C-alpha positions as CSV (number, residue, x, y, z in Angstrom):
1,M,-83.5,-45.9,57.5
2,P,-79.6,-45.7,57.7
3,D,-77.8,-43.2,59.7
4,V,-77.1,-40.4,57.2
5,T,-74.5,-38.6,59.0
6,R,-72.1,-41.6,59.9
7,E,-68.8,-42.0,57.8
8,V,-69.1,-44.9,55.4
9,Q,-66.3,-46.8,54.9
10,F,-66.9,-49.0,51.2
11,D,-65.1,-52.2,50.5
12,A,-63.9,-53.3,47.4
13,T,-67.2,-54.2,46.0
14,H,-68.9,-50.9,47.3
15,G,-66.3,-48.2,46.6
16,P,-63.7,-46.0,48.0
17,S,-62.2,-47.2,51.5
18,L,-59.4,-44.8,52.9
19,V,-59.9,-41.5,54.8
20,A,-56.7,-39.6,54.4
21,Q,-55.8,-35.9,54.0
22,A,-54.3,-34.9,50.3
23,P,-51.6,-32.4,50.0
24,V,-52.5,-28.8,49.2
25,S,-52.7,-28.1,45.5
26,S,-50.4,-25.6,43.8
27,A,-52.7,-25.3,41.0
28,T,-53.2,-22.0,39.2
29,L,-56.6,-22.4,38.2
30,T,-59.4,-22.3,40.9
31,L,-62.4,-24.7,41.1
32,G,-65.9,-24.5,42.2
33,V,-68.7,-27.2,42.1
34,E,-72.3,-27.5,41.8
35,E,-74.1,-30.6,42.7
36,E,-77.8,-31.3,42.4
37,F,-79.5,-33.9,44.8
38,L,-83.0,-35.6,45.0
39,L,-85.1,-35.8,48.2
40,A,-86.9,-38.9,48.4
41,D,-88.7,-41.6,50.5
42,P,-85.8,-43.7,51.7
43,R,-88.0,-47.0,51.6
44,T,-89.4,-46.7,47.9
45,G,-86.9,-44.2,46.5
46,R,-89.8,-42.2,45.1
47,V,-89.1,-38.5,45.2
48,V,-90.8,-36.1,47.6
49,P,-91.4,-32.6,46.8
50,A,-90.2,-31.2,50.1
51,A,-87.3,-28.7,49.0
52,R,-88.5,-25.7,50.9
53,T,-88.9,-27.5,54.2
54,I,-85.8,-29.2,54.0
55,R,-84.0,-25.7,53.0
56,E,-85.4,-24.0,55.9
57,R,-84.3,-27.0,58.3
58,A,-80.9,-27.1,57.0
59,A,-78.1,-25.7,59.4
60,G,-74.4,-25.9,60.0
61,P,-71.3,-25.5,57.7
62,G,-72.5,-24.9,54.3
63,A,-76.3,-24.8,54.6
64,D,-76.1,-21.4,53.6
65,R,-75.1,-22.6,50.0
66,L,-78.0,-25.0,49.5
67,V,-80.4,-23.6,47.1
68,F,-83.6,-24.7,45.2
69,E,-83.5,-26.2,41.6
70,L,-86.0,-27.0,38.8
71,T,-88.3,-29.0,41.0
72,Q,-89.6,-29.2,44.3
73,F,-88.1,-32.4,45.1
74,Q,-84.4,-31.2,44.3
75,L,-81.6,-29.2,46.1
76,E,-78.4,-27.8,44.8
77,S,-75.3,-27.2,46.7
78,N,-72.8,-24.4,45.5
79,S,-69.2,-24.8,46.8
80,A,-67.0,-22.0,47.6
81,V,-64.0,-21.3,45.4
82,H,-61.0,-23.4,46.1
83,T,-57.5,-24.5,44.9
84,G,-56.8,-27.5,47.1
85,L,-58.7,-30.9,46.4
86,H,-58.9,-31.7,50.2
87,D,-60.5,-28.3,51.0
88,L,-62.8,-28.9,48.2
89,H,-63.6,-32.3,49.5
90,G,-64.5,-31.0,53.1
91,D,-66.7,-28.2,51.6
92,L,-68.7,-30.6,49.3
93,L,-69.1,-32.9,52.4
94,D,-70.3,-30.2,54.6
95,M,-73.1,-29.2,52.2
96,R,-74.1,-32.8,51.7
97,R,-74.5,-33.5,55.6
98,A,-76.3,-30.4,56.4
99,A,-79.0,-31.1,53.6
100,A,-78.9,-34.9,54.6
101,R,-79.4,-34.2,58.3
102,A,-82.3,-31.7,57.4
103,A,-83.9,-34.6,55.2
104,A,-83.5,-37.3,57.8
105,S,-85.5,-34.8,60.1
106,A,-88.4,-35.1,57.9
107,G,-88.0,-38.6,57.4
108,L,-86.5,-38.4,54.0
109,A,-83.3,-39.2,52.4
110,L,-81.0,-37.0,50.1
111,L,-79.7,-38.9,47.2
112,A,-76.7,-38.1,45.1
113,C,-78.4,-39.8,42.1
114,G,-78.8,-38.7,38.5
115,T,-82.4,-40.0,38.0
116,A,-85.5,-40.5,40.3
117,L,-85.5,-44.3,41.0
118,D,-89.4,-44.9,41.2
119,G,-90.3,-42.7,38.3
120,N,-91.5,-39.1,37.9
121,A,-94.4,-39.1,35.4
122,G,-95.8,-36.1,33.8
123,V,-94.6,-32.3,34.4
124,P,-92.7,-32.5,37.8
125,P,-93.7,-29.9,40.9
126,L,-91.9,-27.1,39.6
127,S,-90.2,-24.7,42.0
128,S,-91.7,-21.2,42.5
129,C,-89.9,-19.3,39.8
130,P,-91.4,-17.8,36.9
131,R,-88.7,-18.7,34.6
132,Y,-89.6,-22.5,35.0
133,Q,-93.1,-21.6,33.9
134,D,-92.1,-19.8,31.0
135,M,-89.9,-23.1,30.0
136,L,-92.9,-25.3,30.4
137,R,-95.3,-23.2,28.4
138,E,-92.5,-22.8,25.7
139,F,-91.2,-26.5,25.4
140,G,-94.0,-28.4,26.7
141,A,-93.8,-32.2,27.1
142,I,-89.9,-31.8,27.2
143,M,-90.5,-30.9,30.9
144,D,-92.1,-34.2,31.5
145,C,-90.1,-36.4,33.7
146,Q,-87.5,-33.6,34.3
147,G,-85.7,-33.2,37.6
148,V,-82.4,-35.1,36.9
149,C,-79.2,-34.1,38.6
150,G,-75.8,-33.2,37.4
151,C,-72.5,-31.8,38.5
152,H,-71.1,-28.8,37.2
153,I,-67.4,-27.9,37.6
154,H,-66.5,-24.4,37.2
155,V,-62.5,-23.8,36.4
156,G,-61.4,-20.2,36.6
157,I,-60.7,-18.8,33.3
158,A,-61.6,-15.1,33.1
159,D,-60.5,-14.4,29.7
160,R,-63.4,-15.2,27.2
161,E,-61.3,-15.8,24.1
162,E,-59.2,-18.2,26.0
163,A,-62.2,-20.1,27.6
164,V,-63.7,-20.8,24.3
165,Q,-60.4,-22.2,23.2
166,V,-60.0,-24.3,26.0
167,S,-63.5,-25.6,25.3
168,N,-62.4,-26.6,22.0
169,H,-59.6,-28.5,23.2
170,L,-61.8,-30.3,26.1
171,R,-64.2,-31.4,23.5
172,P,-62.8,-35.0,22.5
173,W,-62.7,-35.7,26.3
174,L,-66.4,-35.0,27.4
175,P,-67.3,-38.7,26.7
176,I,-64.9,-40.2,29.0
177,L,-65.6,-37.9,31.8
178,Q,-69.5,-38.6,31.2
179,A,-68.4,-42.2,31.4
180,L,-66.4,-42.2,34.8
181,A,-69.4,-40.1,36.5
182,A,-72.3,-42.3,35.4
183,N,-74.5,-42.7,37.9
184,S,-78.3,-43.0,36.8
185,P,-79.0,-46.5,35.7
186,I,-82.3,-46.9,37.5
187,A,-85.5,-44.9,36.5
188,D,-89.2,-45.5,36.4
189,G,-88.6,-48.5,38.7
190,R,-86.3,-50.3,36.5
191,D,-82.7,-50.7,34.9
192,T,-82.9,-48.5,31.8
193,G,-80.0,-50.1,30.1
194,Y,-77.9,-47.1,30.0
195,A,-75.3,-46.2,32.9
196,S,-76.3,-42.7,32.5
197,W,-80.1,-42.2,31.8
198,R,-79.7,-38.8,33.0
199,A,-77.8,-38.0,29.8
200,L,-80.7,-39.0,27.7
201,M,-83.0,-37.3,29.5
202,M,-81.0,-34.0,29.5
203,G,-80.3,-34.6,25.7
204,R,-84.0,-33.6,24.8
205,W,-83.2,-29.9,25.3
206,P,-82.2,-28.2,22.1
207,S,-78.9,-27.0,23.4
208,A,-77.9,-30.1,25.6
209,E,-75.1,-31.5,23.7
210,P,-71.3,-31.5,23.3
211,P,-70.5,-27.6,22.3
212,P,-69.5,-26.8,18.7
213,F,-66.0,-25.9,17.5
214,F,-65.8,-22.2,18.2
215,R,-63.6,-20.3,15.8
216,S,-63.5,-17.4,18.5
217,A,-65.4,-15.7,21.4
218,E,-67.1,-13.8,18.9
219,H,-68.4,-17.1,17.0
220,Y,-69.6,-18.3,20.5
221,E,-71.5,-15.1,21.0
222,S,-73.3,-15.3,17.4
223,L,-74.1,-18.6,18.0
224,V,-75.9,-17.8,21.3
225,N,-77.7,-15.1,19.8
226,G,-79.0,-17.2,17.1
227,M,-80.6,-19.6,19.7
228,L,-81.8,-16.9,21.3
229,A,-83.5,-15.4,18.2
230,G,-84.9,-18.8,17.0
231,G,-86.3,-19.6,20.5
232,T,-84.4,-22.7,21.0
233,I,-83.3,-21.0,24.5
234,L,-85.1,-18.6,26.4
235,D,-82.1,-17.0,28.1
236,R,-78.3,-17.5,28.3
237,G,-79.0,-19.8,31.5
238,M,-80.3,-22.3,29.0
239,I,-77.2,-22.8,27.3
240,Y,-76.8,-26.3,28.2
241,W,-73.6,-27.1,26.3
242,L,-71.5,-29.6,28.0
243,V,-68.8,-26.9,28.1
244,R,-69.7,-23.2,28.4
245,P,-68.2,-19.9,29.5
246,S,-70.2,-19.0,32.6
247,D,-72.4,-15.6,32.2
248,H,-72.1,-14.8,36.0
249,V,-68.8,-15.9,37.2
250,P,-65.4,-15.6,35.3
251,T,-65.4,-19.4,34.8
252,L,-65.5,-22.1,32.2
253,E,-68.1,-24.6,33.1
254,I,-68.1,-28.3,32.6
255,R,-71.4,-29.8,32.4
256,A,-71.0,-33.2,31.2
257,A,-71.4,-35.5,34.4
258,D,-74.3,-37.0,36.4
259,V,-74.2,-36.1,40.1
260,C,-71.6,-38.3,41.6
261,P,-72.3,-40.8,44.5
262,T,-69.7,-39.6,46.7
263,A,-68.0,-36.4,47.4
264,A,-64.9,-38.1,46.7
265,E,-65.8,-38.9,43.2
266,T,-66.9,-35.5,42.8
267,V,-63.4,-34.2,43.7
268,L,-61.9,-37.1,41.3
269,L,-63.9,-35.6,38.5
270,A,-63.1,-32.0,39.5
271,G,-59.5,-32.7,39.8
272,L,-59.2,-34.4,36.3
273,V,-61.5,-31.6,34.7
274,R,-58.9,-29.0,35.9
275,G,-56.0,-31.3,34.8
276,L,-57.5,-31.2,31.4
277,A,-58.4,-27.2,31.5
278,E,-54.8,-26.4,32.7
279,T,-53.2,-28.7,30.1
280,A,-55.4,-27.1,27.3
281,L,-54.9,-23.6,28.5
282,R,-51.0,-24.2,28.1
283,E,-51.7,-25.5,24.4
284,V,-53.6,-22.7,23.8
285,R,-51.2,-20.3,24.7
286,A,-48.4,-21.9,23.0
287,G,-50.7,-22.0,19.7
288,A,-51.2,-25.4,19.5
289,P,-54.5,-26.4,17.5
290,A,-57.1,-28.3,19.3
291,P,-58.4,-31.5,17.3
292,E,-61.4,-30.6,15.5
293,V,-63.3,-34.0,16.1
294,E,-66.7,-33.9,13.9
295,D,-70.0,-33.3,15.7
296,T,-71.5,-36.4,14.6
297,L,-68.7,-38.7,16.2
298,L,-68.5,-36.6,19.2
299,R,-72.4,-37.0,19.9
300,A,-71.9,-40.6,19.0
301,A,-69.3,-41.0,21.6
302,Y,-71.3,-39.2,24.2
303,W,-74.2,-41.7,23.7
304,R,-71.9,-44.6,24.0
305,A,-70.5,-43.3,27.3
306,A,-74.1,-42.7,28.5
307,R,-75.0,-46.5,27.7
308,D,-72.0,-48.3,28.8
309,G,-70.2,-45.8,31.5
310,V,-66.6,-46.6,32.5
311,D,-67.5,-50.2,32.8
312,G,-68.0,-50.8,29.2
313,D,-66.7,-49.6,25.9
314,A,-66.0,-46.1,24.6
315,L,-65.5,-44.7,21.5
316,D,-61.8,-43.6,20.6
317,L,-62.2,-40.2,18.9
318,L,-58.8,-39.7,18.6
319,G,-57.9,-43.0,16.7
320,G,-55.2,-44.0,19.4
321,A,-52.7,-41.7,17.9
322,G,-52.8,-38.5,20.1
323,F,-54.4,-35.3,18.5
324,S,-53.3,-36.0,14.9
325,G,-55.9,-36.6,12.4
326,A,-59.0,-34.3,12.9
327,G,-62.2,-36.2,13.0
328,V,-60.2,-39.7,12.9
329,S,-62.1,-42.3,15.1
330,G,-60.4,-45.5,16.1
331,G,-63.4,-47.5,16.9
332,R,-64.7,-49.0,20.3
333,V,-62.2,-49.7,22.9
334,P,-62.7,-50.3,26.8
335,A,-63.6,-47.3,28.5
336,W,-60.7,-47.6,31.0
337,R,-58.2,-47.4,28.3
338,L,-59.4,-44.0,27.6
339,V,-59.2,-42.9,31.3
340,D,-55.4,-44.1,31.2
341,R,-55.0,-42.0,28.1
342,L,-56.5,-38.9,29.9
343,L,-54.2,-39.6,32.8
344,E,-51.0,-39.8,30.7
345,H,-52.1,-36.3,28.7
346,V,-52.5,-34.3,32.2
347,R,-49.8,-36.0,34.1
348,P,-47.5,-33.1,33.9
349,V,-50.2,-30.6,35.1
350,L,-51.2,-33.0,37.9
351,E,-47.7,-33.8,39.3
352,E,-47.0,-30.1,39.4
353,N,-50.0,-29.2,41.1
354,G,-49.7,-32.1,43.9
355,D,-52.7,-33.8,42.6
356,W,-51.3,-36.7,40.7
357,T,-51.1,-39.2,43.8
358,P,-54.7,-38.5,45.4
359,L,-56.3,-38.6,42.1
360,T,-54.9,-41.8,40.9
361,D,-55.3,-43.5,44.3
362,Q,-59.0,-42.5,43.9
363,L,-59.1,-43.8,40.5
364,E,-57.6,-47.2,41.4
365,R,-60.3,-47.3,44.1
366,L,-63.1,-46.6,41.5
367,R,-61.8,-49.3,39.0
368,R,-61.9,-51.8,41.8
369,S,-65.5,-50.8,42.9
370,G,-67.0,-50.3,39.6
371,S,-68.9,-46.7,38.8
372,G,-71.9,-45.4,40.6
373,A,-73.9,-46.8,37.8
374,A,-72.2,-50.4,38.4
375,R,-72.6,-50.1,42.3
376,Q,-76.6,-49.2,41.9
377,R,-76.9,-52.1,39.6
378,A,-75.4,-54.5,42.0
379,A,-77.6,-53.4,44.8
380,Y,-80.9,-53.7,42.5
381,A,-79.8,-57.2,41.3
382,R,-79.6,-58.6,44.8
383,R,-83.4,-58.7,45.4
384,G,-84.7,-56.3,42.6
385,L,-86.0,-53.9,45.2
386,L,-85.5,-50.1,45.0
387,H,-85.3,-49.8,48.8
388,D,-81.6,-51.6,48.6
389,V,-80.5,-48.8,45.7
390,A,-81.9,-46.1,48.0
391,E,-80.0,-47.4,50.8
392,L,-77.2,-47.6,49.2
393,L,-77.3,-44.0,47.6
394,T,-78.2,-42.6,51.1
395,A,-75.1,-44.1,52.8
396,Q,-72.9,-43.0,50.0
397,T,-74.2,-39.6,49.6
398,T,-72.5,-38.5,52.7
399,A,-69.6,-40.8,52.9
400,S,-66.2,-39.3,53.9
401,C,-63.9,-41.4,51.6
402,W,-61.3,-39.0,50.1
403,A,-57.8,-40.4,49.8
């Protein structure tokens, strides 16, 4: 199997290629990141329920922030709180490497991938948490084939009212964030036809969708209480909206993305999310209204993002005319066109924070290399072997490639 502790320098066909130190950010909003990973046989890509063993073996920086997830073949990492993107990258890489070294010591690989390559039929082996057994009893076959891996970005917004208003402003951008991070085209031993099969798997849960347009924090709470009363969620931890105010830390949590192939791509996603959140917070404080995109169109755009990723088309929710015209759709456009529009939207904030150059450099490398989904498909297409995809994912997961 590949040496999972080495630094991997990807060429233009396989991903980012430059290791460099980014400037310290002067951003006012803090960042934290949760990443979910698979434990798998490096030869077949088949998931292996070894989380407890790997967690016990993990050592070194960041190892104490590796925790269990839904299934016994997953691990989650929880970053510290950061303001600088370079520091965030180092933290994420420490945790990935600690988990990968522990996995390698057991003959396994740590994979930053949204779905199990070789399938995961039936109810997965669940972690020893009574809550997961309650979920299985209540939701039945929705639990089949679960154990998908996402990336959750926390942005420090403590005021609940401001958090739900920022959520409103972020709604139209959720699909393009998913497109950028799409990293789960292979599942059950085949190409699913979707850049993010994880998005489709998560969408089976009643609350796993773009959030509603909230009139206020009180409106948010009334909807949550209604879901609890109806049994569509068992507890507040099952609020799987793609953006939600966190219930345990003073943040707004953005949950739209697959786990990213590299720590650098996670930092790219986190930097763009913070740029959007800071821009939105300024708009909220200035009294600017959020675009009221129709729920049906927003779900359609999210489906398109899951299908095509950033390498295909996207649904233009804002009609190509900025933020005027609630619910207007401009039809299908190349996804990268919306990435460019997102960049222009957040550019003032990114330039003030010192994040513009490192993020645009990283985006350009991603544009050249293709998304995580595209790289998986290229590896699979060479010989039709899951081994080749698993080898790529193993190398990418611990690659140091932040610029």
